[in-house]
C-alpha positions in Angstrom: -13.0 7.8 21.0 -12.4 5.0 18.6 -13.8 1.5 18.9 -12.0 -1.8 19.0 -12.3 -3.9 15.9 -14.2 -6.6 17.7 -17.2 -4.2 18.1 -17.3 -3.4 14.4 -19.2 -6.6 13.6 -18.4 -10.0 12.1 -18.4 -8.9 8.4 -15.6 -6.4 9.2 -13.7 -8.8 11.3 -13.7 -11.4 8.5 -12.7 -8.8 6.0 -9.9 -7.7 8.3 -8.6 -11.3 8.8 -8.8 -11.9 5.0 -6.9 -8.8 4.1 -4.3 -9.5 6.8 -3.6 -13.0 5.4 -3.5 -11.5 1.9 -1.0 -8.8 3.1 1.2 -11.5 4.6 1.3 -13.3 1.3 2.2 -10.1 -0.4 5.1 -9.4 1.9 6.5 -12.9 1.3 6.4 -12.2 -2.4 8.1 -8.8 -1.8 11.1 -10.7 -0.6 10.9 -13.7 -3.0 10.2 -12.0 -6.4 13.3 -9.7 -6.4 15.5 -12.6 -5.2 14.3 -14.8 -8.0 15.4 -12.1 -10.4 18.7 -11.4 -8.7 19.8 -14.8 -7.7 18.2 -17.1 -10.3 18.1 -14.9 -13.3 21.0 -12.5 -12.7 18.9 -9.4 -13.3 20.5 -6.0 -13.3 19.4 -3.2 -11.0 17.3 -1.6 -13.7 15.5 -4.9 -14.3 14.8 -5.3 -10.6 13.2 -1.9 -10.6 11.2 -2.8 -13.7 9.9 -5.9 -12.0 8.5 -3.7 -9.2 7.1 -1.3 -11.7 5.2 -3.8 -13.7 3.3 -5.0 -10.7 1.8 -1.5 -10.4 1.5 -0.5 -14.0 -1.9 -2.1 -14.5 -3.4 0.1 -11.8 -2.2 3.1 -13.6 -3.6 2.0 -16.9 -6.9 0.5 -15.7 -7.7 2.3 -12.5 -10.1 4.9 -13.7 -12.1 2.3 -15.7 -12.2 -0.1 -12.8 -13.3 2.6 -10.4 -16.2 3.5 -12.5 -17.2 -0.1 -13.0 -17.0 -0.8 -9.3 -19.3 2.3 -8.5 -21.8 0.8 -11.1 -22.0 -2.4 -9.1 -21.1 -1.8 -5.5 -23.3 -4.7 -4.5 -20.7 -7.0 -6.2 -17.6 -5.5 -4.5 -17.0 -8.6 -2.5 -17.1 -10.9 -5.6 -14.6 -8.5 -7.3 -12.3 -8.9 -4.4 -12.8 -12.8 -4.5 -12.1 -12.9 -8.2 -9.0 -10.8 -7.8 -7.6 -13.1 -5.2 -8.2 -16.2 -7.3 -6.4 -14.5 -10.1 -3.4 -13.8 -8.0 -3.3 -17.4 -6.9 -3.1 -18.5 -10.6 -0.5 -15.9 -11.7 1.9 -16.4 -8.8 1.6 -20.2 -8.8 2.8 -20.1 -12.4 6.2 -18.8 -11.4 7.4 -21.9 -9.5 5.7 -24.2 -12.1 7.7 -22.5 -14.9 10.8 -22.8 -12.8 10.2 -26.5 -12.3 9.7 -26.9 -16.1 12.9 -24.9 -16.7 10.8 -22.3 -18.6 11.3 -19.4 -16.2 13.1 -16.5 -17.9 13.2 -12.8 -17.2 10.4 -12.0 -19.8 8.3 -14.8 -18.3 8.8 -13.4 -14.7 8.0 -9.8 -15.9 4.9 -11.0 -17.7 3.6 -12.8 -14.6 4.4 -9.8 -12.4 2.3 -7.6 -14.8 -0.6 -10.2 -14.7 -0.5 -10.2 -10.9 -0.6 -6.4 -11.0 -3.9 -6.6 -13.0 -5.6 -8.6 -10.3 -4.1 -6.3 -7.6 -5.7 -3.3 -9.4 -9.1 -5.0 -9.3 -8.7 -5.6 -5.6 -7.7 -2.0 -4.8 -10.6 -0.6 -6.8 -13.1 -2.5 -4.7 -11.4 -2.3 -1.3 -12.5 1.2 -0.2 -16.1 1.0 -1.3 -16.4 -2.4 0.4 -14.8 -1.1 3.6 -17.4 1.6 3.7 -20.1 -1.0 3.3 -19.1 -3.0 6.4 -18.5 -0.2 8.9 -20.6 2.9 9.9 -19.1 6.4 9.2 -18.4 7.1 12.9 -16.1 4.1 12.9 -13.9 4.9 9.9 -10.8 5.8 11.9 -11.1 2.6 14.0 -11.7 0.5 10.9 -8.7 2.0 8.9 -6.5 1.8 12.0 -7.4 -1.9 12.4 -6.8 -2.6 8.7 -3.4 -0.8 9.0 -2.6 -2.9 12.2 -3.4 -6.1 10.2 -1.3 -5.1 7.3 1.6 -4.0 9.6 1.4 -7.3 11.5 1.7 -9.0 8.1 4.8 -6.9 7.4 6.2 -8.1 10.7 5.8 -11.8 9.9 5.9 -11.7 6.0 9.5 -10.6 5.3 11.1 -12.8 8.0 9.1 -15.8 6.9 9.8 -15.0 3.2 13.6 -14.8 3.9 13.5 -18.1 5.8 11.4 -19.8 3.1 13.7 -18.6 0.4 16.7 -20.0 2.3 14.9 -23.3 2.9 13.0 -24.1 -0.3 14.2 -21.5 -2.8 12.8 -18.2 -4.0 10.4 -19.6 -6.7 8.9 -22.3 -4.6 8.2 -19.7 -1.9 5.6 -18.2 -4.2 3.4 -21.3 -3.6 3.0 -20.0 0.0 2.0 -16.6 -1.3 -0.6 -18.1 -3.6 -1.9 -20.1 -0.6 -2.4 -16.8 1.4 -4.5 -15.3 -1.5 -6.5 -18.5 -1.7 -7.3 -18.3 2.0 -8.3 -14.7 1.6 -10.7 -15.5 -1.3 -12.4 -18.3 0.7 -12.8 -16.1 3.8 -14.4 -13.3 1.7 -16.9 -15.8 0.4 -18.2 -16.4 3.9 -19.1 -12.7 4.6 -22.8 -11.9 4.7 -24.8 -8.8 5.9 -22.9 -6.0 4.1 -25.1 -3.0 3.0 -24.3 -1.5 -0.4 -25.8 1.7 -1.8 -28.3 1.3 -4.6 -26.7 1.3 -8.1 -26.7 4.7 -9.8 -28.3 5.3 -13.2 -26.2 4.0 -16.0 -24.5 6.7 -18.2 -21.4 6.8 -20.4 -18.3 5.6 -18.7 -16.5 8.8 -19.7 -19.1 10.9 -17.8 -18.9 8.7 -14.7 -15.1 8.8 -14.7 -15.3 12.6 -15.2 -17.4 12.9 -12.0 -14.6 11.2 -10.0 -12.1 13.7 -11.3 -14.5 16.6 -10.7 -14.9 15.5 -7.0 -11.1 16.0 -6.6 -11.1 19.3 -8.4 -13.8 20.6 -6.2 -12.2 19.7 -2.9 -8.8 21.1 -1.8 -8.6 18.4 0.9 -9.1 15.5 -1.5 -6.6 17.1 -3.9 -3.9 17.5 -1.3 -4.5 14.0 0.0 -4.2 12.5 -3.5 -1.2 14.5 -4.6 0.6 14.2 -1.3 0.2 10.4 -1.3 1.4 10.2 -5.0 4.5 12.3 -4.2 5.4 10.2 -1.2 4.8 7.0 -3.2 7.1 8.3 -5.9 10.0 8.8 -3.5 9.4 5.8 -1.3 8.9 3.4 -4.1 12.2 4.6 -5.7 13.9 4.0 -2.4 12.1 0.7 -1.7 13.1 -0.7 -5.0 16.7 -0.5 -3.9 16.4 -1.8 -0.3 16.9 -5.5 -1.1 19.4 -4.8 -3.8 21.5 -2.6 -1.4 21.3 -5.1 1.4 22.0 -8.2 -0.8 24.5 -6.9 -3.3 26.3 -3.9 -1.7 26.4 -5.2 1.9 26.3 -8.9 1.3 23.5 -9.6 3.7 22.1 -13.1 3.6 18.4 -13.6 2.4 17.1 -14.7 5.9 18.8 -11.7 7.5 17.2 -9.4 4.9 13.8 -10.7 5.8 14.4 -9.9 9.5 15.7 -6.4 8.7 12.7 -5.6 6.6 10.5 -6.9 9.4 11.3 -3.7 11.2 9.1 -1.9 8.8 6.2 -4.1 9.8 6.8 -3.4 13.5 6.9 0.3 12.8 3.6 0.2 10.9 2.0 -2.0 13.6 3.1 0.4 16.4 1.6 3.3 14.4 -1.6 1.5 13.8 -1.9 0.7 17.5 -1.4 4.3 18.7 -3.3 6.0 15.7 -6.6 6.1 17.4 -5.3 7.7 20.5 -3.2 10.2 18.6 -6.1 11.1 16.3 -8.5 11.6 19.2 -6.0 13.9 20.9 -4.5 15.9 18.1 -7.1 15.6 15.2 -6.8 13.9 11.8 -5.2 16.8 10.0 -2.3 17.3 12.4 -1.6 13.5 12.6 -1.7 13.2 8.8 0.9 15.9 8.3 3.3 15.8 11.3 3.5 12.0 11.0 5.6 12.5 7.9 7.7 15.5 8.9 8.8 14.0 12.2 9.9 10.7 10.7 11.3 11.6 7.3 14.9 12.5 8.5 15.3 8.8 9.6 15.4 7.8 5.9 19.0 9.0 5.9 19.8 6.0 8.1 19.4 3.6 5.2 22.3 4.8 3.1 24.3 5.4 6.3 24.3 1.6 6.9 27.5 -0.3 6.4 28.1 -4.1 6.4 28.3 -6.0 9.7 26.5 -5.0 12.9 25.6 -1.5 11.6 22.9 -3.2 9.6 20.8 -2.4 12.6 20.8 1.2 11.5 18.9 0.1 8.4 16.3 -1.6 10.6 15.9 1.5 12.7 15.4 3.7 9.6 12.9 1.3 8.1 11.0 1.2 11.4 10.8 4.9 11.8 9.9 5.7 8.2 7.2 2.9 8.2 5.8 4.3 11.5 5.3 7.7 9.8 3.9 6.2 6.6 1.4 4.1 8.5 0.3 6.8 10.9 -0.1 9.3 8.2 -1.8 6.8 6.0 -4.5 6.0 8.6 -5.3 9.6 9.0 -5.3 10.4 5.3 -7.5 7.4 4.3 -10.0 8.3 7.1 -10.1 11.9 5.7 -10.8 10.6 2.3 -13.6 8.4 3.4 -15.2 11.4 5.2 -14.8 13.8 2.3 -15.9 11.5 -0.6 -19.7 11.0 -1.3 -20.7 7.4 -1.0 -21.7 7.0 -4.7 -18.2 8.2 -5.8 -16.1 6.1 -3.5 -14.9 3.8 -6.2 -14.0 6.6 -8.6 -12.3 8.9 -6.2 -10.4 5.9 -4.7 -9.4 4.9 -8.2 -8.1 8.3 -9.2 -5.9 8.2 -6.1 -5.0 4.6 -7.1 -4.1 5.6 -10.6 -1.8 8.4 -9.5 -0.2 6.3 -6.8 0.1 3.3 -9.1 1.6 5.6 -11.8 4.2 7.0 -9.5 5.2 3.6 -8.0 6.5 2.1 -11.3 8.1 5.4 -12.2 9.7 5.5 -8.8 10.8 1.9 -9.1 12.4 2.5 -12.5 13.8 5.8 -11.3 15.4 4.1 -8.3 17.0 1.4 -10.5 18.2 4.0 -13.0 19.7 6.2 -10.3 21.4 3.2 -8.7 23.0 2.4 -12.1 24.1 6.0 -12.6 25.1 7.1 -9.1 25.5 3.8 -7.2 22.9 2.4 -4.8 24.1 4.3 -1.6 24.2 7.7 -3.4 20.7 7.1 -4.9 19.4 6.4 -1.4 20.8 9.6 -0.1 19.2 11.7 -2.9 15.9 10.1 -2.4 16.0 10.6 1.4 16.6 14.3 0.9 13.7 14.5 -1.5 11.4 12.8 1.0 12.4 15.3 3.7 11.6 18.2 1.4 8.2 16.7 0.6 7.4 16.3 4.3 8.2 20.0 5.0 5.9 21.1 2.2 3.1 18.8 3.2 3.1 19.9 6.9 2.3 23.5 5.5 -0.7 22.3 3.5 -4.4 22.8 4.4 -4.5 19.2 5.6 -3.0 20.2 8.8 -6.0 22.3 10.0 -8.9 20.3 8.4 -11.9 19.1 10.3 -14.0 16.2 8.9 -17.5 17.2 8.1 -20.5 15.5 9.8 -21.9 14.0 6.6 -19.5 12.1 4.5 -18.9 13.7 1.1 -19.8 17.2 2.0 -17.3 19.8 0.7 -15.0 21.0 3.5 -14.8 24.4 5.0 -11.4 25.7 3.9 -11.2 27.9 7.1 -11.7 25.0 9.5 -9.2 24.5 12.3 -8.2 21.2 13.9 -10.1 19.8 16.8 -9.7 16.8 19.1 -11.8 13.7 18.9 -12.6 13.9 15.2 -14.0 10.4 15.1 
């Protein structure tokens, strides 16, 4: 049985609220940033993909280094998160300021997107180690489910609010709201007390410490499948996601406020998955939930390119809802497995290896999506990517993840012959 988030303690509850507010701001920016490029700066499909890519590129470049530095100073994870949020306040606020001064150009927008990505990489490196500090190991599934619920709730509110704000005050001014969300998150994190961090490890060369994180992945089939599976899914879904707003706005002529409401379906799907994840994991086990969540929902990605203008835009919302449900449900199970199978002193480095691969595939996917749209047309590109995602889900459901059982002590190497059980957390 999993526990409700209220029983996980005040530090976790404050962390949950802070991350939910931050996620809401991120989702507002997800709508506003591409619309700034498309409507104000007349960007091409390739540049729209590049804008998405630059927000993730710093994580690919700096992730391993940041993970090693976080593991050296896990007592300061909270302050790393605070600093990252203040940094995002500054970089995102600079966009509307530049617009007001008539200095906003595509190079300026791309540079600020990259800077925001640097601070996002810092936040991601510290997130998993800090989560482990504020909850006990038997509550990992409940904690990750609650975090996913918060993020999904933000996805429900964020796109709709983002679309309305763009219509009311303009896309660039909307980023002031996003900056305000990150500011609230930083202040909330400053109020947290009582977290317990592991003692700092002995200092060695960074290359040796980074190698330990890579070695942990090589020695565990489960961690390797989790990492590579997430990276593959991110590659395909980021390529598709980079085209969503472009397809709705340019190909179908959907208004910005309607785009926000359509994308809200993704948040509803993720929230629904987060709310039922504990029950499903208790009944079927982490491994089966982690794999079947993808294979059962992947075919609905074909609904996105099947959408026509007019009332059939509802098909797009249904597709986004179902795909997001599968991503969120599988994500809760996979993150819980990673927490169980990673030793405490390696959390930052193993998390960052995953972050680097995911972050590397996201910009590649975003640029790939933009290039495919230029070459094949947006609708055809979405069809090809949907077929690729279905193929990935079929392969992943045949992986050893499906039959894995979490070990009693976090970080212990798994038994490859384990079979799934109920009530894993």
